[in-house]
C-alpha positions in Angstrom: -20.5 45.0 46.5 -21.7 43.5 43.3 -23.3 40.1 43.3 -21.3 37.2 42.0 -23.4 34.5 40.4 -21.7 31.2 40.1 -23.2 28.4 38.0 -22.5 24.8 39.0 -19.5 23.5 37.1 -18.8 19.9 36.1 -19.1 17.4 38.9 -16.0 16.8 40.9 -14.2 13.5 40.5 -14.6 11.4 43.6 -11.6 11.3 45.8 -10.4 7.8 46.6 -11.4 6.9 50.1 -13.9 9.8 50.4 -17.2 8.5 51.8 -19.6 11.4 52.3 -22.8 11.0 54.1 -25.8 12.4 52.3 -28.6 14.1 54.2 -31.3 11.9 55.5 -35.0 12.3 56.0 -35.3 15.9 54.9 -38.5 17.4 53.6 -40.2 14.3 54.9 -37.9 11.8 53.2 -34.4 10.4 53.3 -30.9 10.7 52.1 -28.8 8.5 49.9 -27.6 4.9 50.4 -24.6 6.1 52.3 -26.7 7.7 54.9 -28.7 4.5 55.2 -25.5 2.6 55.6 -24.2 4.8 58.4 -27.5 5.0 60.3 -27.7 2.8 63.4 -30.6 0.5 64.1 -32.9 2.9 65.9 -35.2 0.0 66.9 -32.3 -1.6 68.8 -31.6 1.8 70.4 -35.1 2.1 71.6 -35.0 -1.4 73.1 -31.9 -0.6 75.1 -30.5 -4.1 74.8 -27.5 -4.8 77.1 -27.9 -1.8 79.4 -28.3 -3.4 82.8 -25.1 -4.6 84.6 -25.0 -7.1 87.4 -23.6 -4.6 89.8 -26.5 -2.2 89.2 -29.1 -4.9 89.8 -27.4 -6.2 92.9 -26.9 -2.8 94.4 -30.5 -1.7 93.8 -31.7 -5.0 95.3 -29.6 -4.5 98.5 -31.1 -1.1 98.9 -34.7 -2.4 98.6 -34.0 -5.3 101.0 -32.3 -3.0 103.5 -35.3 -0.6 103.4 -37.7 -3.4 103.9 -35.7 -4.7 106.9 -35.6 -1.2 108.5 -39.4 -0.8 108.0 -40.1 -4.1 109.7 -37.8 -3.4 112.6 -39.3 0.1 113.1 -42.8 -1.4 113.0 -42.0 -3.9 115.7 -39.8 -2.0 118.0 -41.0 1.6 117.6 -44.6 1.4 116.5 -45.2 -2.0 118.1 -47.4 -3.3 115.3 -48.4 -6.9 115.3 -47.4 -8.8 112.1 -46.1 -12.2 111.0 -42.5 -11.0 111.4 -40.8 -14.4 111.1 -42.5 -15.0 107.7 -41.6 -11.4 106.6 -38.0 -11.7 107.5 -38.0 -15.1 105.8 -39.1 -13.5 102.6 -36.4 -10.9 102.9 -33.9 -13.6 103.6 -34.8 -15.4 100.4 -34.3 -12.2 98.5 -30.9 -11.7 100.2 -29.9 -15.2 99.4 -30.8 -14.8 95.7 -29.0 -11.5 95.6 -25.9 -13.0 97.2 -25.8 -15.9 94.7 -26.2 -13.4 91.8 -23.3 -11.3 93.0 -21.1 -14.3 93.5 -22.0 -16.1 90.3 -21.4 -13.2 87.9 -18.8 -10.4 87.7 -20.2 -7.0 88.6 -19.3 -5.5 85.2 -21.1 -8.2 83.2 -24.1 -7.0 81.2 -27.3 -9.0 81.6 -29.3 -10.2 78.6 -32.9 -9.3 78.3 -34.3 -12.6 79.5 -31.9 -12.9 82.4 -32.4 -9.3 83.6 -36.2 -9.7 83.1 -36.1 -12.9 85.2 -34.2 -11.2 88.0 -36.6 -8.2 88.1 -39.6 -10.6 88.0 -38.1 -12.2 91.2 -37.9 -8.7 92.8 -41.6 -8.2 91.9 -42.6 -11.5 93.4 -40.5 -10.8 96.6 -42.2 -7.4 97.1 -45.6 -8.9 96.4 -45.1 -11.7 98.9 -44.0 -9.2 101.6 -47.1 -7.0 100.8 -49.3 -10.1 101.1 -48.0 -10.6 104.6 -48.5 -7.0 105.6 -51.9 -5.8 104.3 -51.9 -6.1 100.5 -52.8 -2.9 98.7 -53.9 -1.4 102.1 -50.1 -1.1 102.8 -48.9 2.2 101.3 -45.5 0.6 100.6 -47.2 -1.4 97.8 -45.8 1.4 95.6 -42.5 -0.5 95.7 -43.9 -2.7 92.9 -43.2 0.3 90.6 -39.4 0.2 91.1 -38.5 -3.0 89.1 -40.8 -2.0 86.2 -39.2 1.5 86.1 -35.7 0.0 86.0 -36.8 -2.3 83.2 -38.2 0.6 81.2 -34.9 2.4 81.4 -32.7 -0.6 80.4 -34.6 -3.5 78.8 -36.5 -4.2 75.6 -40.1 -3.1 75.1 -41.3 -6.7 75.3 -39.6 -7.4 78.7 -40.8 -4.1 80.1 -44.4 -4.9 79.1 -44.2 -8.4 80.6 -42.9 -7.1 83.9 -45.5 -4.3 84.0 -48.2 -6.9 83.5 -46.8 -9.1 86.3 -46.7 -6.1 88.7 -50.2 -5.1 87.7 -51.5 -8.6 88.2 -49.8 -8.7 91.6 -51.5 -5.4 92.6 -54.9 -6.7 91.7 -54.4 -10.0 93.5 -53.2 -8.1 96.6 -56.5 -6.2 96.6 -58.4 -9.4 97.2 -55.9 -11.7 98.9 -53.7 -10.6 101.8 -53.2 -10.9 105.5 -54.6 -8.0 107.7 -52.7 -4.7 107.8 -50.3 -4.7 110.8 -51.7 -2.7 113.8 -51.0 -2.3 117.5 -52.2 -5.0 119.9 -55.9 -4.8 120.6 -56.7 -2.7 117.6 -57.9 -3.9 114.2 -57.8 -1.9 111.0 -60.8 -2.3 108.8 -60.3 -1.3 105.2 -63.1 -1.5 102.7 -62.8 -3.7 99.6 -63.5 -0.7 97.4 -60.5 1.2 98.8 -58.2 -1.8 98.3 -59.4 -2.1 94.7 -59.0 1.6 94.1 -55.5 1.5 95.6 -54.6 -1.4 93.2 -55.9 0.6 90.3 -53.9 3.6 91.4 -50.8 1.5 91.7 -51.3 0.1 88.2 -51.7 3.6 86.8 -48.5 4.6 88.5 -46.7 1.7 87.0 -47.9 2.7 83.5 -47.3 6.4 83.8 -43.9 6.3 85.5 -42.6 3.4 83.3 -43.9 5.2 80.2 -42.2 8.5 81.1 -38.9 6.8 82.0 -38.9 4.8 78.8 -39.6 7.8 76.6 -36.7 9.7 78.1 -34.4 6.7 77.8 -35.3 6.2 74.2 -34.5 9.8 73.3 -31.3 9.7 75.2 -30.2 6.5 73.4 -31.1 7.9 70.0 -29.2 11.0 70.7 -26.1 9.1 71.9 -26.1 6.9 68.8 -26.6 9.9 66.5 -23.7 11.7 68.2 -21.5 8.7 67.7 -22.2 8.6 64.0 -21.6 12.4 63.8 -18.2 12.0 65.4 -17.4 9.2 62.9 -18.3 11.4 60.0 -16.3 14.4 61.4 -13.2 12.2 62.0 -13.3 10.9 58.4 -13.5 14.5 57.1 -10.6 15.6 59.3 -8.4 12.7 58.2 -9.0 13.6 54.5 -8.2 17.3 55.3 -5.0 16.2 57.1 -4.1 14.0 54.1 -4.3 17.0 51.8 -2.0 19.0 54.0 0.4 16.1 54.1 0.5 15.9 50.3 1.3 19.6 50.1 4.1 19.3 52.7 5.5 16.3 50.9 5.6 18.1 47.5 7.4 21.0 49.1 9.9 18.9 51.0 10.8 16.5 48.2 11.4 19.3 45.6 14.8 20.2 46.9 16.4 16.7 47.1 15.0 15.8 43.7 16.6 18.9 42.2 19.9 17.9 43.8 19.6 14.4 42.4 18.9 15.9 38.9 22.0 18.2 39.1 24.3 15.4 40.3 23.0 13.0 37.6 23.6 15.6 34.9 27.2 16.0 36.1 27.6 12.2 36.1 26.3 12.0 32.5 28.7 14.7 31.4 31.7 13.1 32.9 30.7 9.4 32.4 33.8 7.3 31.6 31.7 4.7 29.7 28.4 4.6 27.7 26.8 2.3 30.3 27.5 4.8 33.1 26.1 7.6 30.9 22.9 5.6 30.2 22.4 5.0 33.9 22.9 8.7 34.7 20.4 9.7 32.1 17.9 7.2 33.4 18.4 8.7 36.9 17.7 12.2 35.5 14.6 11.0 33.7 13.2 9.3 36.8 13.9 12.4 39.0 12.1 14.6 36.4 9.2 12.1 36.5 9.0 12.5 40.3 9.0 16.3 40.0 6.2 16.1 37.5 4.1 14.0 39.8 4.6 16.4 42.7 3.7 19.3 40.4 0.5 17.5 39.5 -0.4 17.2 43.1 0.1 20.9 43.8 -2.2 21.9 40.9 -5.2 21.1 43.0 -6.0 24.3 44.9 -6.8 22.7 48.2 -3.4 21.0 48.2 -1.1 23.7 46.9 0.3 24.6 50.3 -0.6 24.7 53.9 -1.5 28.4 53.7 -3.7 27.9 50.7 -5.2 24.7 52.0 -6.3 26.3 55.3 -8.3 29.2 53.8 -10.8 29.9 51.0 -13.0 32.7 49.8 -16.8 32.6 50.1 -16.9 32.1 46.3 -14.6 29.1 46.5 -16.7 27.7 49.3 -20.1 27.9 47.5 -18.4 26.6 44.3 -17.0 23.6 46.2 -20.4 22.9 47.8 -22.4 23.0 44.5 -19.9 21.3 42.1 -20.8 17.7 43.1 -24.4 18.3 42.2 -23.9 19.8 38.7 -24.8 16.7 36.9 -28.3 16.2 38.2 -30.8 16.2 35.3 -33.5 18.9 35.1 -32.1 20.9 38.1 -30.0 24.0 37.8 -27.7 24.6 40.8 -26.4 28.2 41.1 -24.7 30.2 43.8 -24.6 33.9 44.7 -22.1 35.7 46.8 -23.1 39.2 48.0 -22.0 41.6 50.7 -22.5 44.9 52.3 -21.1 47.8 50.3 -17.8 49.0 51.6 -17.1 45.8 53.6 -14.2 43.6 52.7 -15.1 40.1 51.5 -13.9 37.6 54.1 -11.6 34.6 53.6 -12.7 31.8 55.9 -10.9 28.9 57.4 -11.3 25.6 55.6 -13.4 23.4 57.9 -14.5 20.0 56.8 -17.5 20.4 59.1 -18.8 23.3 57.1 -18.1 21.8 53.7 -19.7 18.5 54.6 -22.8 20.0 56.2 -23.5 22.5 53.4 -22.9 19.8 50.7 -25.5 17.6 52.5 -28.0 20.4 52.5 -27.5 21.1 48.8 -27.8 17.5 48.0 -31.2 17.2 49.8 -32.4 20.4 48.1 -31.4 19.0 44.7 -33.3 15.8 45.5 -36.6 17.7 46.0 -36.2 20.8 43.8 -38.6 21.3 40.9 -36.1 23.1 38.7 -33.6 25.2 40.6 -31.5 25.2 43.8 -29.9 28.5 44.8 -27.0 28.8 47.3 -26.6 32.4 48.6 -23.6 33.5 50.7 -23.9 36.9 52.3 -21.6 38.9 54.5 -21.5 42.2 56.4 -19.2 43.7 59.0 -20.3 41.3 61.7 -21.7 38.1 60.2 -21.4 35.6 57.4 -24.3 33.5 56.3 -25.0 30.8 53.8 -28.6 30.0 52.6 -29.7 26.9 50.6 -33.1 27.4 48.9 -35.0 25.2 46.5 -38.3 25.5 44.6 -39.6 22.1 45.7 -42.7 21.3 47.8 -41.0 22.4 51.1 -40.8 20.6 54.4 -43.9 18.8 55.6 -45.3 20.5 58.7 -44.8 17.4 60.9 -41.2 17.1 59.7 -40.3 20.8 60.0 -40.7 20.8 63.8 -38.4 17.8 64.2 -35.6 18.8 61.7 -32.2 18.8 63.4 -33.1 15.9 65.7 -32.6 12.2 65.1 -36.1 10.8 64.6 -37.9 8.1 62.7 -40.1 9.5 59.9 -43.7 8.3 59.7 -43.8 8.6 55.9 -44.4 5.3 54.1 -42.4 6.4 51.0 -40.6 9.2 49.4 -43.0 10.6 46.9 -41.6 13.6 45.1 -38.0 12.6 45.8 -35.7 12.0 42.8 -33.9 9.2 44.5 -36.8 7.8 46.6 -34.5 7.3 49.6 -36.1 7.0 53.0 -34.2 8.1 56.0 -34.5 8.9 59.7 -33.4 12.5 60.0 -29.8 11.5 60.8 -28.3 13.5 57.9 -29.8 16.8 59.0 -28.9 16.0 62.6 -25.3 15.4 61.6 -25.1 18.5 59.5 -26.7 20.8 62.1 -24.5 19.4 64.8 -21.3 20.0 62.7 -22.3 23.6 61.9 -23.2 24.4 65.5 -19.7 23.2 66.5 -18.3 25.9 64.3 -20.4 28.6 66.0 -23.3 28.7 63.5 -26.9 29.3 64.2 -28.9 26.9 61.9 -32.5 27.4 60.9 -35.0 25.5 58.8 -38.1 27.1 57.2 -40.4 26.9 54.2 -40.2 29.6 51.5 -43.0 31.6 50.0 -44.9 30.6 47.9 -43.1 27.2 48.0 -39.7 25.6 48.5 -37.5 24.9 51.5 -34.8 27.2 53.1 -31.9 26.1 55.2 -29.6 28.8 56.5 -26.5 29.0 58.7 -25.2 32.2 60.2 -21.8 32.8 61.9 -20.1 35.7 63.6 -17.2 36.6 61.3 -14.8 36.2 64.1 -15.6 32.4 64.4 -14.7 31.4 60.9 -12.8 34.3 59.2 -9.1 34.1 58.6 -7.5 37.3 60.0 -5.6 39.5 57.5 -1.8 39.0 57.6 
């Protein structure tokens, strides 16, 4: 099949209410102001403010207090260790009293603020540290319980609160290495633990606090960023779907109103012909003129190809697709935007379903390519008997190596500026994440790579069955 080369036509007029999201942070840099407006505050996402509920805190604390009680009971009745049990149960009782007050004073669904939640977890650290002081300090293997409140903070609270709680737990570990009552033992036996072992145990506990809290926090940060980015993706997709539905509604309205308007025109013409007075005739002629005006407005609506009818609106050829994708970027100075449609000889060119996800994502990729191209952006659509693919290639500097491995994920770019970008926008990778997610929902496999000798290449490939409109 011969190649069809399509130059970019005049830029499309913006549709009222249409609010496209340009690609962000591609090739090391960002998208347009709209992308920046839709991007959430990733710093807030990383801090996880407002993630810890009263019910979660109270439940976890009851579990810890119950575990401490069972350990003390087993030590006394089963192992017959000697320890200051009245003081130990007093410490547990204070923790239970605080937990009871917390559960009564606040509804279980209430979300704790950073300071309040940090204060509650600090009380947990002090309660565990007091119990460890009474039962051997860092010589007691259950000193590892100090890690639990810090880990919970790492998953739910801000970085500052987490660091403060980690320092408090670390300080408690060091103090317990030097100041504590003897380790509980059976009557007549005394356990001697060297100071060096106690200090080493404290250091190991501090290392555990740092490593476990660090791992949990990193995982929580990535999960929060992904959740926020998916929310923005859903918002963009919903907007595009509403616009698509509006086009179909306009086509349906034009079709349904044509018949009653024609009836009104015929009746008004008969009224004008048989009018008993000049006033009635003038009114009938005015009615005819207004009906004709309505028909002209509806005809104007149906002149737009994507609103002509439901059948036309729901399908388009590959050539129409690439033309629609490149048209908004025709007016960029010093950049030529062209498109090629090519296929396997003997294979019928497909008509594909009009999907706002595909149009939005490919438009975003083209916009980013135009932003960094030296002189040309080429959009190539290919098809064969099994697949359909679209490739966006530019002749710019290409993706930076540290950015290429992260494309398609929401991330914060480390670039201080956007040298080489026509717009100078700085983004966070949200535009590419949205576009990649939208295309993958339609069944596409999306890849990013650098061209040779230069330039960037973004491609999407579908099985024909996923997006092709079957022949009637």
